[in-house]
C-alpha positions in Angstrom: -48.1 -80.3 -49.2 -47.7 -76.5 -49.4 -47.6 -74.6 -52.7 -46.6 -71.0 -52.6 -47.4 -69.1 -55.8 -46.3 -65.6 -56.6 -46.4 -64.8 -52.9 -45.6 -61.3 -51.7 -45.2 -60.9 -48.0 -44.9 -57.7 -45.8 -47.0 -55.3 -43.8 -47.6 -52.0 -45.5 -44.8 -52.6 -47.9 -43.2 -55.6 -49.5 -40.5 -57.5 -47.6 -40.1 -60.7 -49.6 -41.5 -62.4 -52.7 -41.3 -65.8 -54.3 -42.4 -67.2 -57.6 -43.4 -70.9 -57.1 -42.3 -73.2 -54.3 -43.6 -76.6 -53.4 -43.0 -78.0 -49.9 -43.7 -81.7 -49.5 -44.9 -83.8 -46.5 -42.3 -85.8 -44.7 -39.7 -83.0 -44.9 -38.2 -80.3 -42.7 -37.3 -77.0 -44.4 -34.9 -74.4 -42.8 -35.9 -70.8 -43.5 -32.7 -68.8 -43.3 -31.7 -65.2 -43.8 -30.3 -62.1 -42.0 -32.1 -60.6 -39.0 -35.0 -58.3 -40.1 -35.3 -59.6 -43.6 -38.9 -60.9 -43.0 -38.5 -64.5 -41.8 -41.1 -64.1 -39.0 -43.4 -62.3 -41.3 -43.1 -65.3 -43.7 -44.0 -67.7 -41.0 -46.9 -65.6 -39.9 -48.2 -65.3 -43.4 -48.0 -69.0 -44.2 -49.8 -69.7 -40.9 -52.7 -67.5 -42.0 -52.1 -65.0 -39.1 -50.7 -62.3 -41.5 -52.4 -61.5 -44.8 -50.3 -61.8 -47.9 -49.8 -58.7 -50.0 -50.2 -60.8 -53.2 -50.1 -64.3 -54.5 -51.5 -67.5 -52.9 -50.9 -70.2 -50.4 -52.3 -73.6 -51.2 -52.6 -76.5 -48.8 -53.2 -79.8 -50.6 -54.5 -77.8 -53.5 -56.8 -75.5 -51.5 -56.2 -71.8 -51.0 -56.0 -70.8 -47.3 -57.6 -67.5 -48.2 -60.9 -69.4 -48.1 -60.3 -71.2 -44.9 -62.2 -70.5 -41.7 -60.0 -70.0 -38.6 -61.0 -73.5 -37.4 -60.0 -75.1 -40.7 -56.6 -73.4 -40.4 -56.1 -74.6 -36.9 -56.9 -78.2 -38.0 -54.3 -77.9 -40.8 -51.5 -75.6 -39.5 -49.8 -75.4 -36.1 -47.4 -72.6 -35.0 -44.6 -72.8 -32.5 -43.3 -69.4 -31.3 -39.7 -68.6 -30.5 -40.1 -69.0 -26.8 -42.7 -70.3 -24.3 -42.0 -68.8 -20.9 -44.4 -71.1 -19.0 -47.5 -70.2 -17.1 -47.9 -70.4 -13.3 -49.9 -73.4 -12.2 -50.4 -74.6 -15.8 -49.3 -78.3 -15.9 -47.5 -79.7 -18.9 -50.3 -82.1 -19.6 -52.8 -79.3 -19.8 -50.5 -77.2 -21.9 -50.1 -80.1 -24.4 -53.9 -80.6 -24.3 -54.4 -77.1 -25.7 -53.4 -78.6 -29.0 -56.7 -80.4 -29.1 -58.7 -77.2 -28.9 -59.7 -77.2 -32.6 -61.3 -80.6 -32.1 -63.2 -80.1 -28.9 -66.9 -79.2 -28.4 -68.3 -75.8 -27.6 -67.4 -76.3 -23.9 -63.8 -77.3 -24.7 -64.2 -80.7 -23.2 -61.6 -83.3 -24.0 -62.5 -87.0 -24.7 -60.4 -90.0 -23.6 -59.2 -90.1 -27.2 -57.8 -86.5 -26.9 -56.0 -87.4 -23.7 -54.6 -90.5 -25.4 -53.1 -88.3 -28.1 -51.5 -86.2 -25.4 -50.0 -89.3 -23.8 -48.8 -90.7 -27.1 -47.0 -87.5 -28.1 -45.4 -87.1 -24.7 -44.1 -90.6 -25.0 -42.7 -90.0 -28.5 -40.9 -86.8 -27.3 -39.7 -88.5 -24.1 -41.4 -85.9 -21.9 -43.9 -88.2 -20.0 -42.0 -87.4 -16.8 -42.9 -83.7 -17.2 -46.7 -84.2 -17.5 -47.5 -83.4 -13.9 -45.0 -80.5 -13.6 -45.9 -76.8 -13.9 -44.7 -75.2 -17.1 -43.0 -72.3 -15.3 -40.9 -74.8 -13.3 -39.1 -76.7 -16.0 -36.1 -75.7 -18.1 -36.0 -73.7 -21.3 -35.2 -76.9 -23.3 -38.0 -78.8 -21.7 -40.5 -76.0 -22.3 -39.5 -75.8 -26.0 -40.0 -79.6 -26.3 -43.4 -79.1 -24.8 -44.2 -76.4 -27.4 -43.3 -78.8 -30.1 -45.4 -81.4 -28.4 -48.4 -79.1 -28.3 -48.0 -78.7 -32.1 -47.9 -82.5 -32.6 -50.9 -83.0 -30.3 -52.8 -80.6 -32.7 -52.3 -83.3 -35.4 -51.9 -80.8 -38.2 -50.2 -81.7 -41.5 -48.1 -78.5 -41.4 -46.0 -77.3 -38.5 -44.3 -73.9 -38.5 -41.7 -72.9 -36.0 -40.3 -69.4 -35.5 -36.7 -69.8 -34.4 -37.5 -72.6 -31.9 -33.8 -73.1 -31.0 -33.0 -69.5 -30.2 -32.8 -69.9 -26.5 -31.4 -73.4 -26.3 -27.9 -74.7 -25.7 -26.1 -76.5 -28.5 -27.0 -80.0 -27.4 -30.7 -79.2 -27.0 -30.6 -77.4 -30.4 -29.1 -80.5 -32.0 -31.6 -82.9 -30.3 -34.6 -80.8 -31.2 -33.6 -80.6 -34.9 -33.0 -84.4 -35.0 -36.4 -84.9 -33.4 -38.1 -82.7 -36.0 -36.5 -84.5 -38.9 -37.4 -87.9 -37.5 -41.0 -87.0 -36.7 -41.5 -85.2 -40.1 -40.5 -88.4 -41.8 -42.4 -90.8 -39.6 -45.6 -88.7 -39.3 -45.6 -87.3 -42.8 -45.5 -83.7 -41.6 -44.4 -80.7 -43.6 -42.3 -78.7 -41.1 -40.8 -75.2 -41.7 -38.6 -73.6 -39.1 -36.7 -70.3 -39.2 -33.2 -70.7 -37.8 -29.7 -69.4 -37.7 -28.2 -72.9 -37.0 -26.6 -73.4 -40.4 -24.1 -76.1 -39.3 -26.8 -78.2 -37.6 -29.1 -78.0 -40.7 -26.2 -78.9 -43.0 -25.4 -81.9 -40.8 -29.0 -83.1 -41.2 -29.0 -82.4 -45.0 -32.1 -80.1 -44.5 -33.2 -78.2 -47.6 -33.0 -74.4 -47.3 -35.5 -71.7 -47.9 -33.0 -68.8 -48.4 -34.3 -65.3 -47.9 -32.0 -62.8 -49.6 -32.1 -59.8 -51.8 -35.9 -59.5 -51.4 -36.6 -63.1 -52.5 -37.1 -66.5 -51.0 -35.7 -69.5 -53.0 -35.7 -73.2 -52.3 -32.3 -75.0 -52.4 -32.1 -78.7 -52.0 -28.4 -78.3 -51.2 -26.2 -75.4 -50.3 -22.7 -75.1 -48.8 -22.1 -72.8 -45.9 -19.9 -70.6 -48.1 -22.8 -70.2 -50.6 -25.2 -69.3 -47.9 -22.9 -66.7 -46.3 -22.2 -65.2 -49.8 -25.9 -64.9 -50.6 -26.6 -63.1 -47.3 -23.9 -60.5 -47.6 
């Protein structure tokens, strides 16, 4: 569970603020708003990569301001907008990067770590990609692999910064359905920034609406209400 209290986000100056929002395990939340309003900064701040200008972020009652980087990596995983792939890096080895917070000083993986990789690949139906190089698979496949790496990390919180931006409609739909299912089954708290309003409405996903310098949580919104708030 994430609790955001009197949070102010930005760089040198304030972009967005919120009063008090609780995000529960087992749910996906869609962060929406106009381009440039601060959605990526919000994601970076909640992930611990960007310092908040004010307020606090609590994970299961503990402030992340007191977390060491290893503790954050064991609790929060981040998926960027696009993974381009790396030459000669196999999918199985890319997924295994998610085990980095749990390996020894030499980065050695145990049979248990590799089993986690195998289990996640099976759940995401990407087992057939494990021996392929990450720069030789499609955009949709690479994005599934990025999500897979986050699940291999076995964190309670997963943050995704516009993960469907470069995917076609069918892959956007499949990815969103997958996130909703895995959040429910694995008891994850998932937050993704997105412009796919219709797909989120179809899945009855709650919205974190960024508008007029604020972020507010809405269990339900119509498309008309969203567009009006963002004008």
